[in-house]
VOPAGU-2260 file (C-alpha; in pm, 1 decimal, decimal comma):
REM VOPAGU-2260
SITE   aa  ch    i         X         Y         Z
SITE  MET   A    0    5158,1   11092,8   14194,4
SITE  ILE   A    1    4789,8   11047,7   14122,3
SITE  SER   A    2    4656,3   10834,0   13840,5
SITE  GLY   A    3    4480,2   10983,4   13540,9
SITE  LYS   A    4    4146,3   10841,5   13655,6
SITE  VAL   A    5    4178,3   10998,5   14001,0
SITE  GLU   A    6    4298,4   11327,6   13853,7
SITE  ASN   A    7    3999,5   11335,7   13615,7
SITE  ALA   A    8    3756,8   11257,4   13899,6
SITE  LEU   A    9    3909,1   11533,4   14115,2
SITE  ASN   A   10    3895,7   11783,7   13828,7
SITE  ASP   A   11    3530,2   11694,1   13777,3
SITE  GLN   A   12    3473,0   11759,2   14148,2
SITE  ILE   A   13    3657,4   12092,7   14121,0
SITE  LYS   A   14    3403,9   12195,2   13855,4
SITE  LYS   A   15    3111,5   12082,2   14070,9
SITE  GLU   A   16    3236,9   12282,9   14370,0
SITE  ALA   A   17    3288,9   12591,2   14150,1
SITE  GLN   A   18    2941,8   12547,5   14001,2
SITE  SER   A   19    2797,3   12512,6   14352,7
SITE  SER   A   20    2961,0   12838,7   14456,2
SITE  GLN   A   21    2810,2   13018,7   14156,4
SITE  PHE   A   22    2467,8   12858,9   14212,0
SITE  TYR   A   23    2457,0   12973,9   14574,7
SITE  LEU   A   24    2587,2   13316,5   14476,6
SITE  ALA   A   25    2298,0   13352,6   14229,9
SITE  MET   A   26    2053,2   13243,3   14501,5
SITE  ALA   A   27    2205,2   13495,1   14743,1
SITE  SER   A   28    2175,8   13779,3   14494,5
SITE  TRP   A   29    1812,5   13690,7   14421,2
SITE  ALA   A   30    1727,7   13665,6   14793,2
SITE  GLU   A   31    1890,2   14002,0   14861,5
SITE  THR   A   32    1681,8   14170,0   14590,4
SITE  GLN   A   33    1367,5   14015,2   14742,5
SITE  GLY   A   34    1440,5   14167,9   15084,5
SITE  TYR   A   35    1562,5   13846,5   15248,8
SITE  ASN   A   36    1889,9   13983,3   15383,5
SITE  GLY   A   37    1937,3   13697,3   15628,3
SITE  VAL   A   38    1888,6   13434,3   15360,4
SITE  ALA   A   39    2124,3   13632,4   15135,4
SITE  SER   A   40    2393,8   13648,5   15406,2
SITE  PHE   A   41    2360,3   13274,9   15467,3
SITE  LEU   A   42    2386,4   13197,0   15095,1
SITE  TYR   A   43    2678,2   13437,2   15036,2
SITE  ALA   A   44    2865,1   13256,9   15315,0
SITE  HIS   A   45    2767,1   12920,3   15167,7
SITE  SER   A   46    2895,7   13031,9   14826,6
SITE  ASP   A   47    3230,3   13127,6   14983,3
SITE  GLU   A   48    3246,8   12790,3   15156,7
SITE  GLU   A   49    3195,4   12605,1   14827,3
SITE  ARG   A   50    3472,6   12812,6   14670,0
SITE  MET   A   51    3704,0   12711,4   14954,0
SITE  HIS   A   52    3614,4   12345,6   14889,3
SITE  MET   A   53    3716,5   12399,2   14526,7
SITE  LEU   A   54    4046,7   12564,1   14622,9
SITE  LYS   A   55    4129,8   12281,8   14862,1
SITE  LEU   A   56    4084,9   12032,6   14576,8
SITE  ILE   A   57    4291,3   12243,8   14334,0
SITE  LYS   A   58    4582,8   12263,4   14576,7
SITE  PHE   A   59    4562,7   11890,8   14653,5
SITE  VAL   A   60    4569,9   11790,5   14285,1
SITE  ASN   A   61    4866,2   12017,9   14215,2
SITE  GLU   A   62    5057,5   11905,4   14526,8
SITE  ARG   A   63    5011,4   11539,6   14427,1
SITE  GLY   A   64    5173,4   11593,3   14087,4
SITE  GLY   A   65    4854,6   11631,4   13888,4
SITE  LYS   A   66    4725,1   11935,2   13708,1
SITE  ALA   A   67    4412,9   12104,3   13840,4
SITE  VAL   A   68    4193,3   12239,6   13563,6
SITE  ILE   A   69    4006,9   12564,2   13625,0
SITE  PRO   A   70    3671,3   12501,1   13458,9
SITE  ALA   A   71    3440,7   12711,5   13247,8
SITE  LEU   A   72    3108,1   12735,5   13427,8
SITE  GLU   A   73    2749,4   12734,2   13314,8
SITE  ALA   A   74    2550,1   13044,1   13405,7
SITE  PRO   A   75    2332,6   12979,9   13711,9
SITE  PRO   A   76    1962,8   13073,0   13715,4
SITE  ILE   A   77    1880,0   13437,2   13775,1
SITE  GLU   A   78    1527,2   13401,2   13911,3
SITE  PHE   A   79    1384,6   13169,4   14174,9
SITE  ASN   A   80    1016,7   13109,7   14254,1
SITE  SER   A   81    1035,4   13145,7   14632,4
SITE  ILE   A   82    1252,0   13102,0   14938,9
SITE  THR   A   83    1109,8   12751,7   14975,4
SITE  TYR   A   84    1211,9   12672,8   14617,8
SITE  VAL   A   85    1564,5   12807,6   14682,8
SITE  PHE   A   86    1617,7   12573,6   14975,1
SITE  GLU   A   87    1459,1   12275,8   14798,8
SITE  GLU   A   88    1704,4   12334,6   14514,2
SITE  LEU   A   89    1989,5   12372,3   14762,5
SITE  LEU   A   90    1907,8   12032,2   14915,5
SITE  ASN   A   91    1874,4   11866,5   14573,8
SITE  HIS   A   92    2206,5   12017,7   14472,0
SITE  GLU   A   93    2382,6   11897,8   14787,5
SITE  VAL   A   94    2250,7   11544,2   14729,8
SITE  LYS   A   95    2405,9   11552,1   14380,1
SITE  VAL   A   96    2735,3   11679,2   14521,9
SITE  THR   A   97    2733,0   11393,1   14774,0
SITE  GLU   A   98    2684,6   11143,9   14489,6
SITE  SER   A   99    2976,2   11302,2   14305,1
SITE  ILE   A  100    3203,3   11287,0   14610,7
SITE  ASN   A  101    3109,9   10923,8   14662,0
SITE  ASN   A  102    3208,1   10864,5   14299,8
SITE  VAL   A  103    3551,6   11019,1   14361,7
SITE  VAL   A  104    3593,9   10793,3   14666,8
SITE  GLU   A  105    3495,3   10492,2   14456,3
SITE  VAL   A  106    3755,8   10583,8   14190,6
SITE  CYS   A  107    4019,6   10623,4   14463,2
SITE  LEU   A  108    3944,6   10277,1   14597,3
SITE  SER   A  109    3944,8   10114,8   14252,0
SITE  GLU   A  110    4282,4   10280,4   14180,1
SITE  LYS   A  111    4413,9   10188,6   14527,2
SITE  ASP   A  112    4491,0   10555,5   14590,1
SITE  TYR   A  113    4454,9   10553,7   14967,2
SITE  THR   A  114    4613,3   10896,7   15010,5
SITE  THR   A  115    4342,0   11064,0   14802,2
SITE  HIS   A  116    4080,6   10838,6   14960,8
SITE  ASN   A  117    4191,0   10966,8   15302,1
SITE  PHE   A  118    4185,0   11328,1   15177,9
SITE  MET   A  119    3830,9   11281,3   15043,6
SITE  GLN   A  120    3698,9   11167,8   15382,7
SITE  TRP   A  121    3684,5   11533,3   15488,0
SITE  TYR   A  122    3446,0   11595,1   15197,2
SITE  VAL   A  123    3236,6   11290,5   15288,1
SITE  SER   A  124    3191,8   11427,4   15642,7
SITE  GLU   A  125    3125,9   11778,5   15513,0
SITE  GLN   A  126    2848,1   11652,0   15288,3
SITE  ILE   A  127    2675,3   11476,4   15577,6
SITE  GLU   A  128    2665,4   11814,8   15754,6
SITE  GLU   A  129    2558,6   12004,4   15440,2
SITE  GLU   A  130    2267,2   11770,4   15370,5
SITE  ALA   A  131    2155,6   11769,0   15734,5
SITE  LEU   A  132    2157,4   12150,1   15746,2
SITE  ALA   A  133    1962,4   12174,3   15420,1
SITE  ARG   A  134    1704,7   11922,9   15545,9
SITE  THR   A  135    1666,1   12112,5   15875,0
SITE  ILE   A  136    1610,7   12439,2   15689,3
SITE  ASN   A  137    1355,5   12275,7   15459,9
SITE  ASP   A  138    1174,9   12128,1   15761,2
SITE  LYS   A  139    1153,4   12474,8   15918,6
SITE  LEU   A  140    1018,4   12622,8   15597,1
SITE  ASP   A  141     756,2   12346,7   15581,7
SITE  MET   A  142     644,4   12437,5   15935,7
SITE  ILE   A  143     631,5   12809,1   15852,5
SITE  GLY   A  144     438,5   12766,7   15529,7
SITE  SER   A  145     332,9   13106,2   15394,8
SITE  ASP   A  146     319,5   13281,2   15734,4
SITE  LYS   A  147     491,9   13617,0   15677,5
SITE  GLY   A  148     580,8   13655,9   16044,7
SITE  GLY   A  149     739,5   13312,2   16041,2
SITE  LEU   A  150     936,8   13396,9   15726,3
SITE  TYR   A  151    1055,5   13720,6   15886,6
SITE  LEU   A  152    1184,6   13529,4   16191,1
SITE  PHE   A  153    1335,5   13260,4   15967,7
SITE  ASP   A  154    1523,3   13525,9   15770,0
SITE  ARG   A  155    1646,0   13687,7   16090,7
SITE  ASP   A  156    1759,5   13349,2   16228,3
SITE  LEU   A  157    1956,2   13274,6   15910,7
SITE  GLU   A  158    2122,5   13615,0   15931,4
SITE  SER   A  159    2244,1   13543,4   16284,9
SITE  MET   A  160    2350,9   13193,2   16176,7
SITE  ALA   A  161    2553,0   13337,4   15886,3
SITE  GLY   A  162    2708,1   13594,2   16120,3
SITE  SER   A  163    2816,6   13331,2   16371,8
SITE  GLU   A  164    2965,1   13110,2   16097,9
SITE  ASN   A  165    3161,7   13402,3   15953,3
SITE  GLY   A  166    3293,7   13492,6   16296,2
SITE  ALA   A  167    3408,8   13136,0   16358,9
SITE  ALA   A  168    3588,3   13101,2   16025,1
């Protein structure tokens, strides 16, 4: 049985993962309408991944005797300034998610809930990977600048990256 504090922290994280999925879905839709099919494929896959993170949390809360709350979500933005802006926002968002996950871990430790603490370690590791990927993408975009040929190749590379991740899942 999980404590009320841990259950509340997990339900807050469920909302953040759901919001992340919607945010990336909005980015994907925008990118697709701008002709960036590779970026769109990458972001659609990323949106699905965030939804799976949410589902994993929901099932864990329910299995531990708590009650997972399916949250109402705020509408994500519809328009984005550029591909560079999209990936800067993605990195900023992932940093916030990392802070939130660290908060859940902190609550687990203060409540001496080592089972949930252990469960959350998967999310801690996942966030290290998410932030590193976002930083790498931003570094590549910085190198490319406004070079249209570079953006074309970047988009194509992301499309093949999204395809290989979907095939492995």
